[in-house]
BAVO-632119 format. One line per 4 residues: number of its first residue (from 1); their letters; for each residue x, y, z of N, C-alpha, C. Coordinates in Angstrom, 1 decimal. Example, Ala and Ser with C-alpha at 12.3 -4.5 7.8 and 13.67 -1.06 7.14 Angstrom:
# residues 2
1) as) 13.2/-5.7/7.8/12.3/-4.5/7.8/13.2/-3.3/7.8 | 12.8/-2.2/7.1/13.7/-1.1/7.1/12.9/0.0/7.9
This chain:
# residues 269
1) atep) -19.3/-18.2/26.0/-20.3/-17.9/27.5/-20.7/-19.3/27.5 | -21.3/-19.4/26.0/-21.9/-20.6/26.4/-21.5/-22.7/26.3 | -20.6/-22.4/25.6/-19.5/-23.1/26.2/-18.7/-23.7/27.2 | -18.7/-24.8/27.5/-17.8/-25.0/28.4/-16.6/-24.9/28.4
5) pppa) -15.6/-24.2/29.5/-14.2/-23.8/29.2/-13.3/-24.9/29.3 | -12.3/-25.1/28.2/-10.8/-26.0/27.9/-10.2/-26.5/29.4 | -9.5/-27.5/29.1/-8.6/-27.8/30.5/-8.1/-26.6/31.3 | -7.3/-26.6/32.1/-6.6/-25.4/32.2/-5.3/-24.9/32.0
9) wvpa) -4.5/-26.0/31.4/-3.8/-25.6/30.7/-3.6/-26.0/28.7 | -4.7/-25.4/28.8/-5.0/-25.5/27.4/-4.1/-24.3/26.8 | -5.0/-23.0/27.5/-3.7/-21.2/27.0/-2.1/-21.8/27.1 | -1.8/-22.5/28.2/-0.3/-22.4/28.6/0.2/-23.3/27.4
13) vasi) -0.3/-24.5/27.4/0.2/-25.1/25.9/-0.2/-24.3/25.0 | -0.6/-23.5/23.8/-1.0/-22.6/22.8/0.2/-21.7/22.7 | 0.4/-20.9/23.9/1.6/-19.9/24.1/2.5/-19.9/24.1 | 2.8/-21.7/24.4/4.4/-22.4/24.8/4.2/-23.0/23.0
17) aavg) 3.2/-23.3/21.9/3.4/-23.6/21.0/3.9/-22.4/20.0 | 3.3/-21.1/21.0/3.4/-19.7/19.7/5.3/-19.0/19.5 | 5.7/-19.4/21.0/7.1/-19.2/20.8/7.5/-20.3/20.1 | 7.6/-21.8/20.0/8.2/-22.8/19.1/7.7/-22.0/18.0
21) llaa) 6.9/-21.7/17.0/6.6/-21.3/16.1/7.8/-19.9/15.6 | 8.1/-19.0/16.8/9.4/-18.3/15.7/10.4/-18.6/16.1 | 10.9/-19.6/16.2/12.1/-20.7/15.4/12.5/-20.1/14.2 | 10.4/-20.1/12.9/11.1/-19.9/11.6/11.8/-19.1/11.2
25) iplp) 11.3/-18.2/11.9/11.5/-16.3/11.8/13.4/-16.1/11.7 | 14.5/-16.9/12.2/15.9/-16.6/11.6/16.5/-17.8/10.4 | 15.3/-17.9/10.1/16.0/-19.2/9.4/16.8/-18.6/8.1 | 15.8/-17.5/7.4/16.8/-16.8/5.8/17.7/-16.8/6.1
29) llae) 18.3/-16.4/7.3/19.5/-15.5/7.6/20.6/-16.2/7.1 | 19.6/-17.7/7.9/21.5/-18.0/8.1/21.3/-19.4/6.9 | 20.0/-18.9/5.7/20.8/-19.6/4.5/21.6/-18.6/3.5 | 22.3/-19.2/2.1/23.5/-18.4/1.8/21.9/-17.2/0.8
33) tpss) 21.7/-16.7/-0.2/21.7/-16.0/-1.0/21.6/-16.2/-2.5 | 21.1/-16.6/-3.0/19.4/-16.7/-3.1/18.3/-17.4/-2.8 | 19.2/-18.5/-2.0/18.2/-19.8/-1.2/18.0/-19.1/-0.2 | 18.1/-18.2/1.0/17.3/-17.3/2.0/16.1/-17.4/0.9
37) wdsf) 15.5/-16.4/-0.1/14.0/-16.3/-0.1/13.8/-17.6/-1.4 | 14.4/-18.5/-1.0/13.7/-19.2/-1.4/12.5/-20.6/-0.4 | 13.4/-20.3/0.7/12.6/-20.3/2.2/11.0/-19.3/2.4 | 11.0/-18.7/1.8/10.0/-18.1/1.8/8.8/-18.7/1.1
41) avva) 9.4/-19.3/0.1/7.8/-19.8/0.1/7.7/-21.4/0.3 | 8.5/-22.0/1.2/7.9/-23.1/2.1/7.8/-22.3/3.4 | 7.6/-21.1/3.4/7.0/-20.7/5.0/7.9/-19.1/5.3 | 7.2/-17.8/5.5/8.0/-16.9/5.0/7.9/-16.7/6.7
45) pfea) 9.1/-15.6/6.3/8.8/-15.2/8.6/8.1/-14.2/9.4 | 7.0/-13.6/8.0/6.1/-12.7/8.7/5.3/-13.5/9.2 | 4.5/-15.3/8.2/3.4/-15.8/8.5/3.9/-16.4/9.6 | 4.9/-17.3/10.0/5.1/-17.8/11.4/5.2/-16.3/12.5
49) alaa) 5.5/-15.2/12.1/5.0/-14.5/13.0/3.5/-14.2/13.3 | 3.1/-14.3/12.7/1.5/-13.7/12.5/1.1/-15.1/13.8 | 0.9/-16.7/13.1/0.7/-17.4/13.4/0.8/-17.5/14.6 | 2.5/-17.4/15.6/2.3/-16.9/16.5/1.7/-15.4/17.6
53) lall) 1.4/-15.0/17.3/0.8/-14.3/17.0/-0.4/-14.5/18.0 | -1.2/-14.8/16.4/-3.0/-15.1/16.2/-3.2/-16.3/17.6 | -1.9/-17.1/18.3/-2.0/-18.4/18.8/-2.5/-17.6/20.4 | -1.3/-16.8/20.5/-0.8/-15.9/21.6/-2.0/-14.8/21.8
57) laaf) -2.7/-14.4/21.5/-3.9/-13.5/21.6/-5.5/-14.7/21.7 | -5.5/-15.7/20.7/-6.2/-16.6/21.1/-6.6/-17.1/23.3 | -4.7/-17.8/22.8/-4.8/-18.0/24.6/-5.3/-16.9/25.1 | -4.8/-15.8/25.4/-5.3/-14.7/26.6/-6.7/-14.8/26.9
61) rlrl) -7.3/-14.7/25.6/-8.6/-14.4/25.1/-9.8/-15.5/25.9 | -8.7/-16.6/25.5/-9.5/-18.1/26.1/-9.1/-18.2/27.6 | -8.4/-17.7/27.7/-8.0/-17.9/29.4/-8.5/-16.9/30.4 | -9.5/-15.2/29.5/-10.2/-15.0/30.2/-11.5/-15.0/29.9
65) qqla) -11.6/-16.3/29.4/-13.4/-16.7/29.5/-14.0/-16.0/28.2 | -13.0/-15.1/27.0/-13.8/-14.0/26.4/-14.0/-14.6/24.7 | -13.5/-16.6/24.6/-13.5/-16.4/22.9/-14.6/-18.3/23.0 | -14.6/-18.3/22.1/-15.5/-19.5/22.3/-15.0/-20.8/21.8
69) tada) -14.8/-21.6/22.9/-13.6/-22.7/22.6/-13.3/-23.5/21.6 | -15.2/-23.6/20.7/-14.6/-23.9/19.1/-14.6/-22.9/18.2 | -13.6/-21.8/19.0/-13.4/-20.9/17.7/-12.1/-20.9/17.7 | -11.3/-21.3/19.8/-10.6/-21.6/19.5/-9.6/-22.8/19.1
73) aglf) -10.6/-24.3/19.3/-10.4/-25.4/18.4/-10.0/-25.2/17.4 | -10.7/-24.4/16.3/-10.5/-23.8/14.7/-9.0/-23.6/14.8 | -9.0/-22.3/16.0/-7.6/-22.0/15.0/-6.1/-22.5/15.4 | -6.5/-23.1/16.9/-5.3/-23.7/17.2/-5.2/-25.6/16.1
77) ivvg) -5.9/-25.8/15.7/-5.8/-26.7/14.7/-5.1/-26.6/13.3 | -5.8/-25.5/12.4/-5.5/-24.7/11.7/-3.8/-24.4/12.1 | -3.7/-23.8/12.8/-1.9/-22.7/12.8/-0.8/-23.8/13.4 | -2.0/-25.0/14.3/-0.9/-26.3/14.2/-0.7/-27.2/13.0
81) vlmg) -1.5/-27.3/12.1/-1.3/-28.0/11.5/-0.6/-27.4/10.3 | -0.3/-26.4/10.5/-0.1/-25.8/8.7/0.9/-25.4/9.7 | 1.6/-25.2/10.4/2.9/-24.1/10.8/3.5/-25.7/11.3 | 2.9/-27.0/11.1/3.5/-28.4/11.8/3.9/-28.2/10.2
85) aagi) 3.7/-28.6/9.2/4.0/-29.0/7.7/4.8/-28.1/7.2 | 4.7/-27.3/7.0/6.0/-25.5/7.2/7.3/-26.8/7.8 | 6.9/-26.5/9.2/8.2/-26.7/9.3/9.1/-28.3/9.4 | 8.6/-29.4/9.0/8.5/-30.5/8.2/9.4/-30.0/6.7
89) glak) 8.9/-29.7/6.2/9.8/-28.2/4.7/10.5/-27.7/4.9 | 10.6/-26.7/6.3/12.2/-26.4/6.9/13.0/-27.2/6.8 | 12.1/-28.3/7.5/13.6/-29.0/7.9/14.0/-29.8/6.8 | 13.5/-30.4/5.3/14.0/-31.0/4.4/14.6/-29.0/3.9
93) fsle) 14.1/-27.9/4.1/15.2/-27.2/2.6/16.7/-27.0/3.3 | 15.9/-26.8/5.5/17.6/-27.0/6.3/19.0/-27.7/5.7 | 18.2/-28.9/5.4/19.0/-30.6/5.3/20.2/-29.5/4.4 | 18.8/-29.3/3.2/19.8/-28.8/2.4/20.7/-27.9/2.0
97) eiga) 20.4/-26.9/2.6/21.1/-24.7/3.0/21.1/-24.3/3.3 | 21.5/-24.9/4.1/22.1/-24.7/5.9/22.5/-25.5/6.7 | 22.3/-26.9/7.3/23.1/-27.2/8.7/21.7/-27.8/9.6 | 22.6/-28.6/10.4/22.7/-29.3/11.3/21.2/-27.9/12.4
101) igvv) 22.0/-26.7/12.5/21.4/-25.5/13.3/20.2/-25.6/12.8 | 20.5/-24.9/10.8/18.5/-25.2/11.2/17.3/-26.0/11.6 | 18.4/-27.6/10.6/17.8/-29.0/10.7/17.1/-28.7/12.6 | 17.4/-27.5/13.7/16.9/-28.3/15.2/15.6/-27.2/14.9
105) lslv) 15.8/-26.0/13.8/14.9/-24.7/14.6/14.0/-25.3/14.0 | 14.5/-26.0/13.1/12.4/-26.0/11.8/12.1/-27.6/13.3 | 12.6/-28.6/13.8/12.4/-29.2/14.2/11.3/-28.6/15.6 | 11.8/-28.0/15.8/11.1/-27.0/17.4/9.6/-26.3/16.2
109) vvcg) 9.6/-25.9/14.8/8.6/-25.0/14.2/7.6/-26.4/14.4 | 8.7/-28.0/14.0/7.4/-28.7/13.8/6.6/-29.0/15.0 | 7.4/-28.7/16.5/7.1/-29.2/17.7/5.6/-28.0/18.7 | 6.3/-26.8/17.9/5.1/-25.7/18.2/4.0/-25.7/17.4
113) gvga) 4.1/-26.8/16.0/2.3/-27.2/15.7/1.7/-28.3/16.2 | 3.2/-29.4/17.0/2.3/-30.4/17.2/1.6/-29.9/18.9 | 2.0/-29.0/19.6/1.5/-28.7/20.5/0.7/-28.0/19.9 | 0.1/-27.2/18.9/-1.4/-26.2/19.0/-2.1/-27.3/18.6
117) vvag) -1.9/-28.7/18.5/-2.9/-28.8/17.5/-3.5/-29.5/18.9 | -2.9/-30.1/19.7/-2.8/-30.7/20.7/-4.5/-29.5/21.8 | -3.2/-28.6/21.7/-4.4/-27.7/22.7/-5.9/-27.3/22.2 | -5.5/-27.8/21.1/-7.1/-27.6/20.0/-7.8/-29.0/19.6
121) racl) -7.2/-30.0/19.8/-8.3/-30.9/19.8/-8.8/-30.9/21.3 | -7.6/-30.9/22.4/-8.3/-30.5/23.8/-9.8/-29.7/23.7 | -10.0/-28.3/22.7/-10.7/-27.1/22.7/-12.1/-28.2/22.2 | -12.0/-29.0/21.6/-13.0/-29.2/20.0/-12.8/-30.6/21.1
125) svss) -12.4/-31.3/22.5/-13.2/-32.6/23.3/-14.4/-32.2/23.8 | -14.4/-31.3/24.0/-15.3/-30.1/25.0/-16.4/-29.0/24.5 | -15.7/-28.8/23.3/-17.1/-28.1/22.9/-18.1/-28.0/22.0 | -19.3/-27.7/21.8/-21.0/-28.2/21.5/-21.0/-27.8/20.2
129) rdrd) -22.1/-28.5/20.1/-22.5/-29.4/18.4/-23.4/-27.9/18.1 | -23.3/-27.9/17.0/-24.7/-27.2/16.7/-25.8/-27.7/16.6 | -26.6/-26.7/16.6/-28.4/-28.1/16.5/-29.9/-27.3/15.5 | -29.9/-27.8/14.8/-31.0/-26.7/14.2/-31.0/-25.8/13.5
133) lgpv) -29.6/-25.5/12.6/-29.4/-23.8/12.3/-29.7/-24.3/11.1 | -30.0/-24.8/10.8/-30.7/-24.6/8.6/-29.8/-25.2/7.7 | -29.6/-24.4/6.7/-28.4/-25.3/5.5/-27.8/-23.2/5.7 | -27.0/-23.6/5.2/-25.7/-22.7/5.0/-26.0/-21.5/3.7
137) epiw) -25.8/-20.4/3.8/-26.8/-19.6/2.9/-25.6/-20.0/1.3 | -26.5/-20.2/0.4/-25.8/-20.7/-0.9/-24.3/-19.8/-1.1 | -25.4/-18.6/-0.7/-24.0/-17.6/-1.5/-22.3/-18.2/-0.9 | -22.8/-17.8/0.4/-21.7/-17.5/1.3/-20.4/-19.4/1.1
141) lisa) -21.8/-20.5/1.0/-21.1/-21.8/0.7/-20.5/-21.5/-0.5 | -21.6/-21.5/-1.8/-20.6/-21.1/-3.2/-18.8/-20.4/-3.0 | -19.1/-19.6/-2.3/-17.9/-18.7/-2.3/-16.5/-19.2/-1.3 | -17.1/-20.0/-0.2/-15.4/-20.6/0.1/-15.6/-21.5/-0.8
145) maga) -16.3/-22.4/-1.4/-16.1/-24.0/-2.0/-15.7/-23.4/-3.6 | -15.6/-22.1/-4.0/-14.9/-21.4/-5.0/-13.4/-21.1/-4.4 | -13.0/-20.3/-3.6/-12.5/-20.1/-2.7/-11.0/-21.7/-2.4 | -11.8/-22.8/-2.1/-11.0/-23.8/-1.6/-10.3/-24.2/-3.5
149) glat) -11.5/-24.4/-3.9/-11.1/-24.4/-5.1/-10.1/-23.8/-6.6 | -9.5/-22.6/-5.6/-8.5/-21.6/-6.3/-7.0/-22.4/-5.4 | -7.5/-21.8/-4.3/-6.2/-22.9/-3.5/-5.4/-24.1/-4.1 | -7.0/-25.1/-4.4/-6.2/-26.4/-4.7/-5.7/-26.1/-6.3
153) lalf) -6.3/-25.3/-7.4/-5.8/-25.0/-8.5/-4.9/-24.2/-8.6 | -3.8/-23.9/-7.6/-3.2/-23.1/-7.1/-1.4/-24.1/-7.1 | -2.5/-25.8/-6.5/-0.9/-26.5/-6.5/-0.4/-26.7/-7.7 | -1.4/-26.7/-9.1/-1.0/-27.1/-10.1/-0.8/-26.6/-11.7
157) ipyd) -0.6/-24.7/-11.1/-0.4/-24.1/-12.3/0.8/-23.5/-11.5 | 1.4/-23.1/-13.5/3.1/-22.5/-12.7/3.1/-21.1/-10.9 | 3.7/-20.8/-10.2/4.4/-20.5/-10.1/5.3/-18.9/-10.0 | 6.3/-20.0/-10.8/7.6/-18.9/-11.6/7.8/-19.2/-13.4
161) gfss) 8.6/-19.4/-13.3/8.7/-18.9/-14.7/8.5/-20.1/-15.7 | 8.5/-22.1/-14.9/8.3/-22.6/-15.6/7.5/-23.7/-14.6 | 7.5/-23.6/-13.2/7.5/-24.7/-12.2/6.3/-24.8/-11.6 | 5.7/-25.5/-11.0/4.2/-25.9/-10.5/4.8/-26.1/-9.2
165) fwte) 3.9/-26.2/-7.8/3.8/-27.4/-7.1/4.4/-28.3/-6.9 | 3.2/-29.3/-7.6/3.3/-30.1/-8.1/4.4/-30.9/-9.3 | 4.5/-30.3/-9.6/6.3/-30.4/-10.5/7.5/-30.3/-10.4 | 7.1/-29.7/-9.5/8.6/-29.1/-7.7/9.0/-31.0/-7.2
169) veeg) 7.6/-31.2/-6.7/7.5/-32.9/-6.5/7.8/-34.3/-7.1 | 7.5/-33.7/-8.4/7.8/-35.1/-8.9/9.5/-34.5/-9.3 | 10.3/-33.2/-9.0/11.7/-33.2/-9.9/11.8/-33.2/-8.1 | 11.6/-33.6/-7.1/12.9/-33.7/-6.0/12.7/-32.1/-5.5
173) asae) 13.9/-31.8/-5.9/14.7/-30.4/-5.2/14.0/-30.2/-4.3 | 12.7/-28.9/-4.9/11.9/-28.3/-3.5/10.9/-28.8/-3.8 | 10.4/-30.0/-3.6/9.5/-30.9/-3.1/8.9/-30.3/-1.8 | 9.7/-29.5/-1.0/9.0/-29.0/0.4/8.2/-27.9/0.6
177) fife) 8.3/-27.5/-1.0/7.4/-26.3/-1.8/6.1/-26.4/-1.4 | 5.7/-27.6/-1.4/3.7/-27.5/-1.7/3.6/-28.6/-0.2 | 4.0/-28.1/1.2/3.8/-29.2/1.9/2.5/-28.0/3.2 | 3.3/-26.8/2.9/2.3/-26.6/3.6/0.9/-26.4/2.8
181) pvav) 1.2/-26.6/1.1/-0.3/-26.3/0.5/-0.8/-27.0/0.6 | -0.5/-28.3/0.6/-1.0/-29.3/0.3/-2.4/-29.8/2.0 | -1.5/-29.0/3.1/-2.2/-29.2/4.6/-3.3/-27.6/4.6 | -3.3/-26.8/3.6/-4.3/-25.7/3.6/-5.4/-26.4/3.2
185) vgcl) -5.1/-27.7/2.0/-6.8/-28.3/1.1/-7.2/-29.2/2.2 | -6.4/-29.8/3.0/-6.8/-30.9/3.9/-7.3/-30.0/4.9 | -6.9/-29.3/5.4/-7.8/-28.4/6.4/-9.0/-27.1/5.6 | -9.1/-27.2/4.4/-10.6/-26.4/3.9/-12.1/-27.7/3.7
189) avgl) -11.2/-29.4/3.3/-12.2/-30.4/3.3/-12.6/-30.5/4.5 | -11.5/-30.5/5.5/-12.6/-30.8/7.1/-13.3/-29.7/7.5 | -13.0/-28.0/6.9/-13.6/-27.0/7.8/-15.6/-27.6/6.7 | -15.3/-26.8/5.6/-16.1/-27.6/4.4/-18.0/-28.7/5.2
193) lsls) -16.5/-30.1/5.1/-17.4/-31.2/5.8/-17.9/-31.0/6.9 | -17.8/-29.8/8.4/-18.1/-29.2/9.3/-19.3/-28.9/9.6 | -19.7/-27.8/8.0/-20.9/-26.7/8.6/-21.5/-27.6/8.9 | -22.0/-28.4/8.8/-23.6/-29.0/8.7/-23.8/-29.3/10.4
197) srrr) -22.1/-30.4/11.2/-22.1/-30.6/12.1/-21.9/-29.4/13.4 | -20.5/-29.0/13.1/-20.0/-28.0/14.2/-19.2/-27.0/13.6 | -20.9/-25.8/13.5/-20.4/-25.0/12.6/-19.7/-23.9/12.4 | -19.7/-23.4/14.3/-18.8/-22.3/14.6/-17.5/-23.1/14.4
201) fata) -17.0/-24.0/15.3/-15.8/-24.5/14.4/-15.2/-25.0/12.9 | -15.9/-24.8/12.1/-16.0/-25.5/11.0/-15.2/-23.9/10.0 | -16.1/-22.5/10.8/-15.9/-21.1/10.2/-14.4/-21.3/10.7 | -14.3/-21.3/12.4/-13.1/-20.8/12.6/-12.0/-21.7/12.5
205) vlis) -12.1/-23.1/11.8/-11.8/-23.7/10.3/-11.3/-22.8/9.6 | -12.2/-22.5/8.2/-12.1/-21.7/7.3/-11.5/-20.5/7.5 | -11.6/-19.5/8.6/-11.4/-18.6/8.7/-9.6/-18.9/8.8 | -9.5/-19.2/9.9/-8.4/-19.0/10.4/-7.3/-19.4/8.9
209) aggl) -7.8/-20.9/7.9/-6.8/-21.2/6.9/-6.8/-20.8/5.3 | -7.9/-20.0/5.3/-7.4/-19.3/4.7/-7.7/-17.8/4.4 | -7.1/-17.2/5.8/-6.2/-15.9/6.3/-4.7/-16.9/6.0 | -3.8/-17.4/6.5/-2.9/-18.4/6.5/-2.5/-18.5/5.1
213) tavh) -3.9/-19.2/4.4/-3.5/-18.8/3.1/-2.9/-17.7/2.5 | -4.0/-17.1/2.5/-3.1/-15.4/1.5/-1.9/-15.4/2.1 | -1.9/-15.4/3.7/-0.5/-15.0/4.1/1.0/-15.7/3.4 | 0.1/-17.4/3.4/1.6/-17.7/2.6/1.8/-17.8/1.0
217) yigv) 0.7/-17.5/0.4/1.3/-17.0/-0.7/1.7/-15.7/-1.0 | 1.6/-14.5/0.0/2.7/-13.5/-0.7/4.2/-13.8/-0.2 | 4.6/-14.7/0.1/5.5/-15.7/0.7/5.9/-15.8/-0.5 | 5.0/-16.8/-1.2/5.8/-17.4/-2.6/5.3/-16.6/-3.8
221) viaa) 4.3/-15.5/-3.6/5.1/-14.2/-4.5/6.2/-13.3/-4.5 | 6.6/-13.4/-3.2/8.2/-13.2/-2.7/9.1/-13.9/-3.7 | 9.1/-14.9/-3.4/10.4/-16.1/-3.8/10.2/-16.2/-5.2 | 9.2/-16.4/-5.7/8.9/-15.8/-7.1/10.1/-15.0/-7.5
225) wqai) 9.8/-14.0/-7.3/10.4/-12.4/-7.4/11.4/-12.9/-7.1 | 12.3/-12.7/-6.6/12.9/-12.3/-5.8/14.2/-13.9/-6.1 | 13.8/-14.8/-6.6/14.7/-16.0/-6.4/14.3/-17.1/-7.1 | 13.5/-17.8/-7.3/13.3/-19.2/-7.2/13.2/-19.0/-9.1
229) geeg) 14.2/-19.8/-9.9/13.8/-20.0/-11.2/13.9/-18.8/-11.5 | 13.0/-17.8/-12.3/13.9/-16.8/-13.2/13.8/-16.1/-12.7 | 14.9/-15.5/-12.0/14.6/-13.8/-11.1/13.0/-12.9/-11.6 | 12.2/-12.6/-10.5/11.7/-11.9/-11.1/10.3/-12.1/-11.9
233) evra) 10.3/-13.7/-12.4/8.9/-13.6/-13.1/8.4/-15.0/-12.2 | 6.5/-13.9/-11.8/5.5/-14.6/-10.5/4.5/-14.3/-11.9 | 4.2/-16.3/-11.3/3.1/-16.5/-12.7/1.7/-16.7/-11.6 | 0.7/-17.3/-12.1/-0.7/-17.6/-11.6/-1.0/-17.5/-10.3
237) agwl) -0.4/-18.7/-10.0/-0.4/-19.6/-8.6/-1.1/-18.8/-7.5 | 0.5/-18.0/-6.7/0.3/-17.1/-6.4/-0.4/-16.4/-6.3 | -1.5/-15.7/-7.5/-2.2/-14.9/-6.8/-3.0/-15.3/-7.1 | -3.4/-16.8/-7.5/-4.5/-17.2/-7.2/-4.7/-18.2/-5.5
241) giag) -3.6/-18.4/-5.3/-3.3/-18.8/-3.5/-3.9/-17.5/-2.8 | -3.6/-16.1/-3.2/-4.0/-14.8/-2.2/-5.6/-14.7/-2.5 | -6.0/-14.9/-3.8/-7.2/-14.3/-4.0/-8.3/-15.8/-3.3 | -8.1/-17.2/-3.5/-8.4/-18.3/-2.6/-8.8/-17.8/-1.0
245) glli) -7.9/-17.7/-0.5/-7.3/-17.6/0.7/-8.3/-16.2/1.6 | -8.5/-15.3/0.7/-9.4/-13.8/0.9/-10.7/-14.4/1.2 | -11.0/-15.4/-0.1/-12.2/-15.4/-0.4/-13.2/-16.4/0.4 | -12.1/-17.2/1.0/-12.5/-18.3/2.1/-13.0/-17.7/3.3
249) afaa) -11.5/-17.0/3.9/-11.6/-16.5/5.4/-13.1/-15.4/5.3 | -13.0/-14.4/3.6/-14.7/-13.8/4.1/-15.5/-14.1/4.6 | -15.8/-14.9/3.2/-17.6/-16.5/2.6/-17.5/-16.7/4.3 | -16.3/-17.2/5.3/-16.5/-18.1/6.3/-16.9/-17.0/7.8
253) wqvq) -16.5/-15.9/7.3/-16.9/-15.0/8.5/-18.0/-14.6/8.7 | -18.5/-14.0/7.2/-19.9/-14.0/6.9/-20.9/-15.0/7.9 | -20.5/-16.0/7.2/-21.5/-17.9/8.0/-21.4/-17.4/9.6 | -19.7/-17.1/9.8/-19.4/-16.8/11.5/-20.5/-15.6/12.1
257) qtlt) -20.8/-14.7/11.2/-21.6/-13.4/12.2/-23.4/-14.0/11.6 | -23.9/-14.4/11.6/-24.7/-15.2/11.1/-25.1/-15.8/12.7 | -24.3/-16.7/12.4/-24.4/-17.9/13.9/-24.4/-16.4/15.2 | -23.6/-15.6/15.3/-23.7/-14.9/16.1/-24.7/-14.0/16.1
261) rgga) -25.6/-13.3/15.5/-26.7/-12.5/15.2/-27.7/-13.1/15.3 | -28.1/-14.9/15.2/-28.7/-15.5/15.3/-29.3/-16.7/16.6 | -27.6/-16.0/17.1/-28.0/-16.8/18.8/-27.7/-17.7/18.7 | -27.2/-18.9/17.7/-27.4/-20.6/17.4/-27.9/-21.1/19.2
265) vier) -28.8/-22.1/18.3/-28.2/-23.0/19.7/-27.5/-24.8/19.5 | -27.4/-24.8/21.1/-25.8/-25.1/21.1/-26.4/-27.1/21.6 | -26.0/-27.8/21.8/-25.9/-28.7/22.9/-24.8/-29.2/23.4 | -24.5/-29.8/24.8/-23.1/-30.1/24.8/-23.5/-32.0/23.8
269) s) -21.5/-31.8/23.5/-21.5/-33.6/23.0/-21.8/-34.9/23.6
């Protein structure tokens, strides 16, 4: 209520972007088993569905002026970046495992991600900067940084019998598995660095990125359990990603609750 509303077209664009993300859902059905399970390590259908639902709910609340513009900016940008990266990964996966129809659907997902980022950037351009908030409580800052550390570590340790995301890049065959996890690390860095100047936006970024990280690594665990490498061999990376994502989201939520209770003083950008 204390922030100016975004341009009137933003909720519509975010809603259209949400529909685009749903194009990821049928892709596992188009690939042959066991490759269909491999796609869960790129982006699981339930992750795409939850991301689309988050966009739709945020767009609806933004239209009713029940959501802070900075919160919408953080959510839209994170969902757009992560799903856009996942869509690019799906395009590579589809090119190798599905064919033309899979590539087309993957590019629709990429377009959905771009649309969400455009909507988020429009919200960010009119949202307010925070002023005189003081430092973040050390316990929550340390918790968020620890969660980000776990999400980063998950890139380099095995998620199945032998491979990590990083070794998949070196081998090339399944390099698409790393696209979204790397984008996660970038989003987390932006969120942590923005805590001093745009705290509401930063907490929205961290909550969104943390939640989607946890959901994404559930997909990784399922993929490792069902198909990737040695069937049934689930190693530590998936569990670290889930734990890191939940820790980040919880710590950022605590910081945002402090903002809400304290009635933060803000000023226009």
